[in-house]
PDB file of N, CA, C and O in Angstrom:
ATOM      1  N   MET A   1    -125.534 -22.780  63.821  1.00  0.00           N
ATOM      2  CA  MET A   1    -125.736 -21.345  63.848  1.00  0.00           C
ATOM      3  C   MET A   1    -126.867 -21.003  62.886  1.00  0.00           C
ATOM      4  O   MET A   1    -126.825 -21.367  61.711  1.00  0.00           O
ATOM      5  N   GLY A   2    -127.864 -20.311  63.384  1.00  0.00           N
ATOM      6  CA  GLY A   2    -129.023 -19.983  62.565  1.00  0.00           C
ATOM      7  C   GLY A   2    -128.963 -18.582  61.986  1.00  0.00           C
ATOM      8  O   GLY A   2    -128.112 -17.767  62.344  1.00  0.00           O
ATOM      9  N   GLN A   3    -129.892 -18.330  61.081  1.00  0.00           N
ATOM     10  CA  GLN A   3    -129.893 -17.028  60.435  1.00  0.00           C
ATOM     11  C   GLN A   3    -130.270 -15.918  61.404  1.00  0.00           C
ATOM     12  O   GLN A   3    -129.940 -14.756  61.166  1.00  0.00           O
ATOM     13  N   GLN A   4    -130.960 -16.255  62.497  1.00  0.00           N
ATOM     14  CA  GLN A   4    -131.305 -15.227  63.484  1.00  0.00           C
ATOM     15  C   GLN A   4    -130.044 -14.637  64.109  1.00  0.00           C
ATOM     16  O   GLN A   4    -129.987 -13.432  64.354  1.00  0.00           O
ATOM     17  N   GLU A   5    -129.039 -15.462  64.370  1.00  0.00           N
ATOM     18  CA  GLU A   5    -127.796 -14.968  64.956  1.00  0.00           C
ATOM     19  C   GLU A   5    -127.059 -14.048  63.991  1.00  0.00           C
ATOM     20  O   GLU A   5    -126.509 -13.026  64.403  1.00  0.00           O
ATOM     21  N   VAL A   6    -127.044 -14.406  62.707  1.00  0.00           N
ATOM     22  CA  VAL A   6    -126.402 -13.555  61.696  1.00  0.00           C
ATOM     23  C   VAL A   6    -127.178 -12.246  61.563  1.00  0.00           C
ATOM     24  O   VAL A   6    -126.583 -11.172  61.469  1.00  0.00           O
ATOM     25  N   TYR A   7    -128.492 -12.339  61.557  1.00  0.00           N
ATOM     26  CA  TYR A   7    -129.347 -11.149  61.491  1.00  0.00           C
ATOM     27  C   TYR A   7    -129.094 -10.236  62.691  1.00  0.00           C
ATOM     28  O   TYR A   7    -128.965  -9.022  62.534  1.00  0.00           O
ATOM     29  N   ASP A   8    -129.024 -10.821  63.887  1.00  0.00           N
ATOM     30  CA  ASP A   8    -128.761 -10.033  65.102  1.00  0.00           C
ATOM     31  C   ASP A   8    -127.392  -9.370  65.045  1.00  0.00           C
ATOM     32  O   ASP A   8    -127.239  -8.222  65.463  1.00  0.00           O
ATOM     33  N   PHE A   9    -126.389 -10.091  64.529  1.00  0.00           N
ATOM     34  CA  PHE A   9    -125.053  -9.508  64.396  1.00  0.00           C
ATOM     35  C   PHE A   9    -125.099  -8.276  63.500  1.00  0.00           C
ATOM     36  O   PHE A   9    -124.548  -7.232  63.849  1.00  0.00           O
ATOM     37  N   LEU A  10    -125.752  -8.392  62.352  1.00  0.00           N
ATOM     38  CA  LEU A  10    -125.829  -7.260  61.425  1.00  0.00           C
ATOM     39  C   LEU A  10    -126.640  -6.110  62.022  1.00  0.00           C
ATOM     40  O   LEU A  10    -126.302  -4.943  61.827  1.00  0.00           O
ATOM     41  N   ARG A  11    -127.695  -6.436  62.740  1.00  0.00           N
ATOM     42  CA  ARG A  11    -128.518  -5.394  63.362  1.00  0.00           C
ATOM     43  C   ARG A  11    -127.741  -4.654  64.454  1.00  0.00           C
ATOM     44  O   ARG A  11    -127.863  -3.435  64.583  1.00  0.00           O
ATOM     45  N   ASN A  12    -126.951  -5.376  65.230  1.00  0.00           N
ATOM     46  CA  ASN A  12    -126.186  -4.769  66.324  1.00  0.00           C
ATOM     47  C   ASN A  12    -124.920  -4.075  65.848  1.00  0.00           C
ATOM     48  O   ASN A  12    -124.347  -3.271  66.583  1.00  0.00           O
ATOM     49  N   ASN A  13    -124.473  -4.371  64.635  1.00  0.00           N
ATOM     50  CA  ASN A  13    -123.247  -3.784  64.086  1.00  0.00           C
ATOM     51  C   ASN A  13    -123.535  -3.139  62.733  1.00  0.00           C
ATOM     52  O   ASN A  13    -122.862  -3.429  61.744  1.00  0.00           O
ATOM     53  N   ASN A  14    -124.528  -2.272  62.695  1.00  0.00           N
ATOM     54  CA  ASN A  14    -124.969  -1.703  61.424  1.00  0.00           C
ATOM     55  C   ASN A  14    -124.222  -0.437  61.034  1.00  0.00           C
ATOM     56  O   ASN A  14    -124.675   0.306  60.163  1.00  0.00           O
ATOM     57  N   ASN A  15    -123.084  -0.185  61.668  1.00  0.00           N
ATOM     58  CA  ASN A  15    -122.315   1.029  61.384  1.00  0.00           C
ATOM     59  C   ASN A  15    -121.415   0.896  60.162  1.00  0.00           C
ATOM     60  O   ASN A  15    -120.819   1.885  59.735  1.00  0.00           O
ATOM     61  N   LYS A  16    -121.302  -0.288  59.593  1.00  0.00           N
ATOM     62  CA  LYS A  16    -120.458  -0.489  58.408  1.00  0.00           C
ATOM     63  C   LYS A  16    -120.966  -1.659  57.589  1.00  0.00           C
ATOM     64  O   LYS A  16    -121.820  -2.429  58.030  1.00  0.00           O
ATOM     65  N   TRP A  17    -120.421  -1.775  56.387  1.00  0.00           N
ATOM     66  CA  TRP A  17    -120.725  -2.906  55.517  1.00  0.00           C
ATOM     67  C   TRP A  17    -119.772  -4.043  55.869  1.00  0.00           C
ATOM     68  O   TRP A  17    -118.589  -3.802  56.108  1.00  0.00           O
ATOM     69  N   TRP A  18    -120.266  -5.275  55.902  1.00  0.00           N
ATOM     70  CA  TRP A  18    -119.491  -6.447  56.292  1.00  0.00           C
ATOM     71  C   TRP A  18    -119.415  -7.451  55.150  1.00  0.00           C
ATOM     72  O   TRP A  18    -120.381  -7.642  54.410  1.00  0.00           O
ATOM     73  N   THR A  19    -118.256  -8.090  55.016  1.00  0.00           N
ATOM     74  CA  THR A  19    -118.138  -9.212  54.088  1.00  0.00           C
ATOM     75  C   THR A  19    -118.522 -10.494  54.822  1.00  0.00           C
ATOM     76  O   THR A  19    -118.546 -10.542  56.052  1.00  0.00           O
ATOM     77  N   CYS A  20    -118.813 -11.504  54.061  1.00  0.00           N
ATOM     78  CA  CYS A  20    -119.154 -12.799  54.638  1.00  0.00           C
ATOM     79  C   CYS A  20    -117.993 -13.332  55.485  1.00  0.00           C
ATOM     80  O   CYS A  20    -118.204 -13.906  56.554  1.00  0.00           O
ATOM     81  N   LYS A  21    -116.791 -13.138  55.002  1.00  0.00           N
ATOM     82  CA  LYS A  21    -115.603 -13.617  55.712  1.00  0.00           C
ATOM     83  C   LYS A  21    -115.423 -12.897  57.047  1.00  0.00           C
ATOM     84  O   LYS A  21    -115.074 -13.526  58.046  1.00  0.00           O
ATOM     85  N   GLU A  22    -115.657 -11.595  57.072  1.00  0.00           N
ATOM     86  CA  GLU A  22    -115.545 -10.839  58.325  1.00  0.00           C
ATOM     87  C   GLU A  22    -116.576 -11.319  59.344  1.00  0.00           C
ATOM     88  O   GLU A  22    -116.261 -11.487  60.522  1.00  0.00           O
ATOM     89  N   ILE A  23    -117.797 -11.536  58.888  1.00  0.00           N
ATOM     90  CA  ILE A  23    -118.845 -12.024  59.788  1.00  0.00           C
ATOM     91  C   ILE A  23    -118.467 -13.396  60.327  1.00  0.00           C
ATOM     92  O   ILE A  23    -118.612 -13.662  61.520  1.00  0.00           O
ATOM     93  N   SER A  24    -117.986 -14.259  59.454  1.00  0.00           N
ATOM     94  CA  SER A  24    -117.585 -15.604  59.848  1.00  0.00           C
ATOM     95  C   SER A  24    -116.479 -15.573  60.900  1.00  0.00           C
ATOM     96  O   SER A  24    -116.548 -16.292  61.897  1.00  0.00           O
ATOM     97  N   ASN A  25    -115.469 -14.748  60.680  1.00  0.00           N
ATOM     98  CA  ASN A  25    -114.352 -14.669  61.623  1.00  0.00           C
ATOM     99  C   ASN A  25    -114.775 -14.099  62.972  1.00  0.00           C
ATOM    100  O   ASN A  25    -114.366 -14.611  64.014  1.00  0.00           O
ATOM    101  N   LEU A  26    -115.580 -13.055  62.965  1.00  0.00           N
ATOM    102  CA  LEU A  26    -115.987 -12.419  64.216  1.00  0.00           C
ATOM    103  C   LEU A  26    -116.958 -13.275  65.020  1.00  0.00           C
ATOM    104  O   LEU A  26    -116.950 -13.234  66.250  1.00  0.00           O
ATOM    105  N   MET A  27    -117.789 -14.043  64.338  1.00  0.00           N
ATOM    106  CA  MET A  27    -118.756 -14.889  65.032  1.00  0.00           C
ATOM    107  C   MET A  27    -118.205 -16.285  65.312  1.00  0.00           C
ATOM    108  O   MET A  27    -118.833 -17.075  66.017  1.00  0.00           O
ATOM    109  N   ASP A  28    -117.032 -16.587  64.759  1.00  0.00           N
ATOM    110  CA  ASP A  28    -116.369 -17.877  64.940  1.00  0.00           C
ATOM    111  C   ASP A  28    -117.257 -19.044  64.484  1.00  0.00           C
ATOM    112  O   ASP A  28    -117.430 -20.033  65.196  1.00  0.00           O
ATOM    113  N   ILE A  29    -117.811 -18.895  63.278  1.00  0.00           N
ATOM    114  CA  ILE A  29    -118.585 -19.966  62.659  1.00  0.00           C
ATOM    115  C   ILE A  29    -118.108 -20.132  61.220  1.00  0.00           C
ATOM    116  O   ILE A  29    -117.411 -19.269  60.687  1.00  0.00           O
ATOM    117  N   SER A  30    -118.482 -21.229  60.604  1.00  0.00           N
ATOM    118  CA  SER A  30    -117.975 -21.526  59.263  1.00  0.00           C
ATOM    119  C   SER A  30    -118.510 -20.534  58.242  1.00  0.00           C
ATOM    120  O   SER A  30    -119.619 -20.014  58.369  1.00  0.00           O
ATOM    121  N   ILE A  31    -117.694 -20.288  57.230  1.00  0.00           N
ATOM    122  CA  ILE A  31    -118.083 -19.348  56.181  1.00  0.00           C
ATOM    123  C   ILE A  31    -119.260 -19.899  55.376  1.00  0.00           C
ATOM    124  O   ILE A  31    -120.083 -19.129  54.882  1.00  0.00           O
ATOM    125  N   GLY A  32    -119.346 -21.208  55.242  1.00  0.00           N
ATOM    126  CA  GLY A  32    -120.466 -21.819  54.533  1.00  0.00           C
ATOM    127  C   GLY A  32    -121.791 -21.581  55.237  1.00  0.00           C
ATOM    128  O   GLY A  32    -122.804 -21.307  54.594  1.00  0.00           O
ATOM    129  N   SER A  33    -121.780 -21.687  56.551  1.00  0.00           N
ATOM    130  CA  SER A  33    -122.989 -21.434  57.328  1.00  0.00           C
ATOM    131  C   SER A  33    -123.426 -19.980  57.201  1.00  0.00           C
ATOM    132  O   SER A  33    -124.612 -19.696  57.035  1.00  0.00           O
ATOM    133  N   VAL A  34    -122.473 -19.065  57.277  1.00  0.00           N
ATOM    134  CA  VAL A  34    -122.783 -17.641  57.140  1.00  0.00           C
ATOM    135  C   VAL A  34    -123.318 -17.355  55.741  1.00  0.00           C
ATOM    136  O   VAL A  34    -124.290 -16.616  55.585  1.00  0.00           O
ATOM    137  N   THR A  35    -122.687 -17.936  54.728  1.00  0.00           N
ATOM    138  CA  THR A  35    -123.118 -17.719  53.348  1.00  0.00           C
ATOM    139  C   THR A  35    -124.558 -18.176  53.140  1.00  0.00           C
ATOM    140  O   THR A  35    -125.355 -17.459  52.535  1.00  0.00           O
ATOM    141  N   ASN A  36    -124.894 -19.360  53.635  1.00  0.00           N
ATOM    142  CA  ASN A  36    -126.259 -19.871  53.489  1.00  0.00           C
ATOM    143  C   ASN A  36    -127.272 -18.982  54.201  1.00  0.00           C
ATOM    144  O   ASN A  36    -128.350 -18.713  53.673  1.00  0.00           O
ATOM    145  N   ASN A  37    -126.923 -18.530  55.393  1.00  0.00           N
ATOM    146  CA  ASN A  37    -127.838 -17.674  56.140  1.00  0.00           C
ATOM    147  C   ASN A  37    -127.998 -16.310  55.482  1.00  0.00           C
ATOM    148  O   ASN A  37    -129.099 -15.760  55.463  1.00  0.00           O
ATOM    149  N   LEU A  38    -126.919 -15.762  54.945  1.00  0.00           N
ATOM    150  CA  LEU A  38    -127.015 -14.479  54.250  1.00  0.00           C
ATOM    151  C   LEU A  38    -127.862 -14.608  52.987  1.00  0.00           C
ATOM    152  O   LEU A  38    -128.601 -13.689  52.635  1.00  0.00           O
ATOM    153  N   LYS A  39    -127.754 -15.737  52.315  1.00  0.00           N
ATOM    154  CA  LYS A  39    -128.565 -15.968  51.117  1.00  0.00           C
ATOM    155  C   LYS A  39    -130.052 -15.949  51.463  1.00  0.00           C
ATOM    156  O   LYS A  39    -130.853 -15.353  50.743  1.00  0.00           O
ATOM    157  N   LYS A  40    -130.417 -16.597  52.559  1.00  0.00           N
ATOM    158  CA  LYS A  40    -131.816 -16.604  52.992  1.00  0.00           C
ATOM    159  C   LYS A  40    -132.274 -15.200  53.378  1.00  0.00           C
ATOM    160  O   LYS A  40    -133.391 -14.799  53.051  1.00  0.00           O
ATOM    161  N   LEU A  41    -131.423 -14.461  54.065  1.00  0.00           N
ATOM    162  CA  LEU A  41    -131.780 -13.100  54.468  1.00  0.00           C
ATOM    163  C   LEU A  41    -131.889 -12.179  53.261  1.00  0.00           C
ATOM    164  O   LEU A  41    -132.713 -11.264  53.252  1.00  0.00           O
ATOM    165  N   ARG A  42    -131.069 -12.411  52.246  1.00  0.00           N
ATOM    166  CA  ARG A  42    -131.140 -11.604  51.021  1.00  0.00           C
ATOM    167  C   ARG A  42    -132.449 -11.841  50.289  1.00  0.00           C
ATOM    168  O   ARG A  42    -133.081 -10.889  49.831  1.00  0.00           O
ATOM    169  N   THR A  43    -132.860 -13.081  50.172  1.00  0.00           N
ATOM    170  CA  THR A  43    -134.090 -13.379  49.436  1.00  0.00           C
ATOM    171  C   THR A  43    -135.325 -12.881  50.179  1.00  0.00           C
ATOM    172  O   THR A  43    -136.332 -12.555  49.551  1.00  0.00           O
ATOM    173  N   SER A  44    -135.260 -12.818  51.493  1.00  0.00           N
ATOM    174  CA  SER A  44    -136.396 -12.303  52.262  1.00  0.00           C
ATOM    175  C   SER A  44    -136.329 -10.785  52.419  1.00  0.00           C
ATOM    176  O   SER A  44    -137.209 -10.181  53.033  1.00  0.00           O
ATOM    177  N   LYS A  45    -135.283 -10.172  51.866  1.00  0.00           N
ATOM    178  CA  LYS A  45    -135.093  -8.716  51.882  1.00  0.00           C
ATOM    179  C   LYS A  45    -135.009  -8.140  53.295  1.00  0.00           C
ATOM    180  O   LYS A  45    -135.456  -7.020  53.544  1.00  0.00           O
ATOM    181  N   ASP A  46    -134.431  -8.918  54.222  1.00  0.00           N
ATOM    182  CA  ASP A  46    -134.263  -8.459  55.599  1.00  0.00           C
ATOM    183  C   ASP A  46    -132.980  -7.668  55.803  1.00  0.00           C
ATOM    184  O   ASP A  46    -132.825  -6.992  56.820  1.00  0.00           O
ATOM    185  N   ILE A  47    -132.058  -7.746  54.845  1.00  0.00           N
ATOM    186  CA  ILE A  47    -130.794  -7.018  54.944  1.00  0.00           C
ATOM    187  C   ILE A  47    -130.502  -6.336  53.615  1.00  0.00           C
ATOM    188  O   ILE A  47    -131.085  -6.674  52.584  1.00  0.00           O
ATOM    189  N   SER A  48    -129.591  -5.373  53.658  1.00  0.00           N
ATOM    190  CA  SER A  48    -129.137  -4.710  52.435  1.00  0.00           C
ATOM    191  C   SER A  48    -127.828  -5.348  51.999  1.00  0.00           C
ATOM    192  O   SER A  48    -127.042  -5.808  52.828  1.00  0.00           O
ATOM    193  N   TYR A  49    -127.603  -5.371  50.697  1.00  0.00           N
ATOM    194  CA  TYR A  49    -126.347  -5.906  50.179  1.00  0.00           C
ATOM    195  C   TYR A  49    -125.976  -5.171  48.910  1.00  0.00           C
ATOM    196  O   TYR A  49    -126.824  -4.610  48.216  1.00  0.00           O
ATOM    197  N   LYS A  50    -124.680  -5.191  48.624  1.00  0.00           N
ATOM    198  CA  LYS A  50    -124.178  -4.574  47.397  1.00  0.00           C
ATOM    199  C   LYS A  50    -122.905  -5.279  46.982  1.00  0.00           C
ATOM    200  O   LYS A  50    -122.257  -5.949  47.786  1.00  0.00           O
ATOM    201  N   LEU A  51    -122.555  -5.122  45.722  1.00  0.00           N
ATOM    202  CA  LEU A  51    -121.323  -5.692  45.201  1.00  0.00           C
ATOM    203  C   LEU A  51    -120.154  -4.831  45.653  1.00  0.00           C
ATOM    204  O   LEU A  51    -120.230  -3.604  45.605  1.00  0.00           O
ATOM    205  N   SER A  52    -119.085  -5.461  46.088  1.00  0.00           N
ATOM    206  CA  SER A  52    -117.906  -4.733  46.541  1.00  0.00           C
ATOM    207  C   SER A  52    -117.258  -3.988  45.382  1.00  0.00           C
ATOM    208  O   SER A  52    -117.158  -4.511  44.273  1.00  0.00           O
ATOM    209  N   GLU A  53    -116.823  -2.779  45.646  1.00  0.00           N
ATOM    210  CA  GLU A  53    -116.157  -1.980  44.618  1.00  0.00           C
ATOM    211  C   GLU A  53    -114.677  -2.321  44.492  1.00  0.00           C
ATOM    212  O   GLU A  53    -114.065  -2.039  43.462  1.00  0.00           O
ATOM    213  N   THR A  54    -114.096  -2.924  45.522  1.00  0.00           N
ATOM    214  CA  THR A  54    -112.662  -3.202  45.516  1.00  0.00           C
ATOM    215  C   THR A  54    -112.327  -4.653  45.182  1.00  0.00           C
ATOM    216  O   THR A  54    -111.223  -4.936  44.717  1.00  0.00           O
ATOM    217  N   ARG A  55    -113.260  -5.578  45.411  1.00  0.00           N
ATOM    218  CA  ARG A  55    -113.001  -6.991  45.151  1.00  0.00           C
ATOM    219  C   ARG A  55    -114.026  -7.533  44.174  1.00  0.00           C
ATOM    220  O   ARG A  55    -115.190  -7.132  44.195  1.00  0.00           O
ATOM    221  N   THR A  56    -113.592  -8.438  43.324  1.00  0.00           N
ATOM    222  CA  THR A  56    -114.529  -9.036  42.378  1.00  0.00           C
ATOM    223  C   THR A  56    -115.294 -10.170  43.053  1.00  0.00           C
ATOM    224  O   THR A  56    -114.746 -10.893  43.885  1.00  0.00           O
ATOM    225  N   ASN A  57    -116.537 -10.314  42.692  1.00  0.00           N
ATOM    226  CA  ASN A  57    -117.409 -11.371  43.208  1.00  0.00           C
ATOM    227  C   ASN A  57    -117.523 -11.381  44.724  1.00  0.00           C
ATOM    228  O   ASN A  57    -117.692 -12.444  45.322  1.00  0.00           O
ATOM    229  N   ALA A  58    -117.434 -10.234  45.345  1.00  0.00           N
ATOM    230  CA  ALA A  58    -117.587 -10.140  46.792  1.00  0.00           C
ATOM    231  C   ALA A  58    -118.747  -9.201  47.097  1.00  0.00           C
ATOM    232  O   ALA A  58    -118.845  -8.103  46.549  1.00  0.00           O
ATOM    233  N   TYR A  59    -119.612  -9.655  47.975  1.00  0.00           N
ATOM    234  CA  TYR A  59    -120.747  -8.837  48.385  1.00  0.00           C
ATOM    235  C   TYR A  59    -120.521  -8.300  49.787  1.00  0.00           C
ATOM    236  O   TYR A  59    -119.827  -8.907  50.602  1.00  0.00           O
ATOM    237  N   LEU A  60    -121.120  -7.152  50.046  1.00  0.00           N
ATOM    238  CA  LEU A  60    -121.084  -6.528  51.356  1.00  0.00           C
ATOM    239  C   LEU A  60    -122.506  -6.509  51.900  1.00  0.00           C
ATOM    240  O   LEU A  60    -123.465  -6.315  51.153  1.00  0.00           O
ATOM    241  N   TYR A  61    -122.632  -6.714  53.215  1.00  0.00           N
ATOM    242  CA  TYR A  61    -123.943  -6.840  53.835  1.00  0.00           C
ATOM    243  C   TYR A  61    -124.063  -5.884  55.010  1.00  0.00           C
ATOM    244  O   TYR A  61    -123.082  -5.542  55.670  1.00  0.00           O
ATOM    245  N   ARG A  62    -125.329  -5.456  55.252  1.00  0.00           N
ATOM    246  CA  ARG A  62    -125.576  -4.588  56.390  1.00  0.00           C
ATOM    247  C   ARG A  62    -127.073  -4.570  56.683  1.00  0.00           C
ATOM    248  O   ARG A  62    -127.908  -4.739  55.794  1.00  0.00           O
ATOM    249  N   TYR A  63    -127.377  -4.359  57.951  1.00  0.00           N
ATOM    250  CA  TYR A  63    -128.767  -4.161  58.366  1.00  0.00           C
ATOM    251  C   TYR A  63    -129.123  -2.721  58.068  1.00  0.00           C
ATOM    252  O   TYR A  63    -128.394  -1.804  58.447  1.00  0.00           O
ATOM    253  N   ASP A  64    -130.237  -2.518  57.392  1.00  0.00           N
ATOM    254  CA  ASP A  64    -130.569  -1.159  56.970  1.00  0.00           C
ATOM    255  C   ASP A  64    -132.077  -0.951  57.000  1.00  0.00           C
ATOM    256  O   ASP A  64    -132.719  -0.847  55.954  1.00  0.00           O
ATOM    257  N   LYS A  65    -132.637  -0.893  58.201  1.00  0.00           N
ATOM    258  CA  LYS A  65    -134.087  -0.666  58.307  1.00  0.00           C
ATOM    259  C   LYS A  65    -134.376   0.429  59.282  1.00  0.00           C
ATOM    260  O   LYS A  65    -135.539   0.765  59.507  1.00  0.00           O
TER     261      LYS A  65
END
């Protein structure tokens, strides 16, 4: 699973903030693969992210362009 698929998922579902685990479950791919792809998308500034207010050490992701 490539980062393009994760990017497309976020672009097509930009109505809410998503956790890595939610993306992994909905796309039926490993959480490690999603985490690596989100890291690449974060460094290239292709997606928005923020620290979760309800959980510690959890980030939320969304397409925001």
